[in-house]
C-alpha positions as CSV (number, residue, x, y, z in Angstrom):
1,Q,71.7,87.6,18.9
2,L,73.0,86.5,22.3
3,S,76.6,86.8,21.1
4,C,75.9,90.4,20.0
5,L,74.0,91.2,23.2
6,V,76.9,90.1,25.3
7,K,79.2,92.5,23.4
8,V,76.8,95.3,24.2
9,V,76.5,94.3,27.8
10,T,80.3,94.1,28.3
11,L,81.2,97.1,26.1
12,H,82.2,99.2,29.2
13,G,83.6,96.2,31.2
14,I,81.9,93.3,32.9
15,P,78.8,94.5,34.8
16,R,78.7,93.6,38.5
17,D,75.1,92.4,38.3
18,L,75.7,89.6,35.8
19,D,73.5,87.3,37.8
20,S,70.5,89.4,36.8
21,Y,71.1,88.6,33.1
22,P,69.5,85.5,31.4
23,E,71.6,82.3,31.8
24,D,71.7,81.9,28.0
25,L,73.6,85.2,27.7
26,L,76.3,83.9,30.1
27,L,77.1,81.1,27.6
28,F,78.9,83.7,25.6
29,L,81.2,84.9,28.4
30,S,84.2,83.0,29.6
31,P,84.7,82.0,33.3
32,S,87.5,84.5,33.4
33,D,85.1,87.3,32.4
34,Y,82.7,86.2,35.1
35,A,85.5,85.9,37.7
36,A,85.3,89.6,38.4
37,T,81.8,89.2,39.8
38,G,81.9,85.7,41.3
39,S,83.6,82.3,41.4
40,C,83.9,79.9,38.5
41,R,81.7,77.4,40.5
42,Q,79.0,80.1,40.7
43,Y,79.4,80.8,36.9
44,F,79.0,77.1,36.0
45,A,76.1,76.6,38.4
46,I,74.3,79.4,36.3
47,I,75.6,78.0,33.0
48,G,74.2,74.5,34.0
49,K,70.7,76.0,34.0
50,A,71.1,77.7,30.6
51,N,69.8,76.3,27.3
52,L,73.0,74.7,26.0
53,D,71.2,74.0,22.7
54,V,71.8,77.6,21.6
55,L,75.3,76.3,21.0
56,Q,75.7,73.5,18.5
57,R,76.2,70.1,20.1
58,E,79.8,69.5,18.9
59,S,80.9,73.1,18.7
60,S,84.3,74.1,20.0
61,Q,82.6,76.7,22.2
62,R,80.4,74.0,23.9
63,K,83.3,71.6,24.3
64,E,85.5,74.3,25.8
65,L,82.7,75.2,28.3
66,L,82.7,71.6,29.5
67,L,86.5,71.4,29.8
68,E,86.5,74.7,31.7
69,A,83.8,73.4,34.0
70,L,85.6,70.1,34.8
71,A,88.8,72.1,35.5
72,C,87.0,74.6,37.7
73,L,85.3,71.9,39.7
74,K,88.6,70.0,40.0
75,I,87.0,66.8,39.0
76,P,89.6,64.1,39.4
77,G,89.6,61.5,36.6
78,T,86.3,60.6,35.0
79,Q,84.0,60.3,38.0
80,V,81.4,63.0,38.9
81,N,79.9,63.2,42.4
82,E,76.4,64.4,43.2
83,E,77.5,67.9,44.2
84,D,79.5,68.4,41.0
85,A,76.7,67.0,38.8
86,E,74.3,69.5,40.4
87,I,76.6,72.4,39.4
88,L,77.2,71.0,35.9
89,G,73.5,70.9,35.3
90,R,72.8,70.5,31.6
91,L,76.5,70.3,30.9
92,V,76.2,66.6,31.9
93,C,74.6,66.0,28.5
94,D,78.1,66.5,27.0
95,L,80.0,64.2,29.3
96,S,81.5,61.2,27.5
97,G,80.5,57.6,28.0
98,E,83.5,57.1,30.3
99,Y,82.2,59.7,32.7
100,I,78.7,58.2,32.6
101,R,80.1,54.7,33.3
102,N,82.4,55.8,36.1
103,S,79.8,58.0,37.8
104,G,77.3,55.1,38.1
105,G,73.7,56.1,38.5
106,I,74.4,59.6,39.8
107,L,74.0,61.1,36.3
108,L,71.0,59.1,35.1
109,K,68.2,61.5,36.2
110,R,70.0,64.5,34.8
111,L,70.8,62.7,31.6
112,S,67.1,61.9,31.1
113,H,66.6,65.7,30.4
114,C,69.1,65.7,27.5
115,E,67.9,66.2,23.9
116,S,70.1,63.6,22.3
117,F,73.0,61.3,22.9
118,L,76.1,60.2,21.1
119,P,76.6,56.4,20.5
120,D,79.2,56.1,23.3
121,Q,76.9,57.9,25.7
122,E,74.0,55.5,24.8
123,E,76.2,52.5,25.4
124,A,77.4,53.8,28.7
125,I,73.8,54.5,29.9
126,R,72.7,51.0,28.9
127,S,75.7,49.6,30.8
128,V,75.0,51.6,34.0
129,V,71.3,50.7,33.9
130,S,71.9,47.0,33.2
131,S,74.3,46.8,36.1
132,G,71.5,47.7,38.6
133,N,74.1,49.6,40.7
134,T,72.1,52.8,40.7
135,T,69.7,54.5,43.2
136,F,66.9,53.2,41.0
137,G,68.1,49.6,41.4
138,P,67.9,46.9,38.7
139,P,65.2,47.3,36.0
140,E,63.4,44.2,37.4
141,G,62.4,46.4,40.4
142,W,61.3,49.5,38.6
143,S,57.9,51.1,39.1
144,A,55.9,53.6,37.0
145,F,57.6,56.3,39.2
146,T,61.0,55.1,38.2
147,L,60.1,55.1,34.5
148,N,58.7,58.6,34.9
149,E,62.0,59.8,36.4
150,L,64.0,58.2,33.6
151,S,61.5,58.9,30.8
152,G,64.0,60.7,28.6
153,L,66.3,57.7,28.6
154,I,63.7,55.1,27.5
155,P,64.6,55.5,23.8
156,V,68.2,54.5,24.7
157,F,67.2,51.3,26.4
158,D,67.6,48.2,24.4
159,H,65.4,45.1,24.3
160,S,67.4,43.3,27.1
161,I,66.6,46.2,29.5
162,L,63.0,46.8,28.4
163,Q,62.0,43.1,28.9
164,K,63.2,43.2,32.5
165,I,60.9,46.1,33.5
166,P,57.8,44.8,35.2
167,K,54.6,45.3,33.2
């Protein structure tokens, strides 16, 4: 439905008021389509708020969105800073384990809102959490507040992490 709607909306060219349309609709536009009305950073900031799950997890369209976002933000290598993570929004859910590992704890809170993880992402999350080099510190010092902040990641934690969290 969204794919059809975007065809209707763009039938006579790209409207100047794209920002007034639902974020999910913009998933079916390319950054170059959006460029007529704003910057690619602005486009991905909006896309980051969209419900990415309207696109299948491993779909070529969703993979292409992430690649275009990384190129737009000029992210060097596989390390994402706080500002870029903010713009990526829900797109962080598609970052590989290498990005998660190299970005340290910056992505943890955002990752806790993801629906599911691939095995390499889960391994990277456990590695980052176990290192203790995050804003949350090592699991031994976590509080109920910390667990609440990371609640979406709890199913990923293994026994070695869980046993370190204070009762």
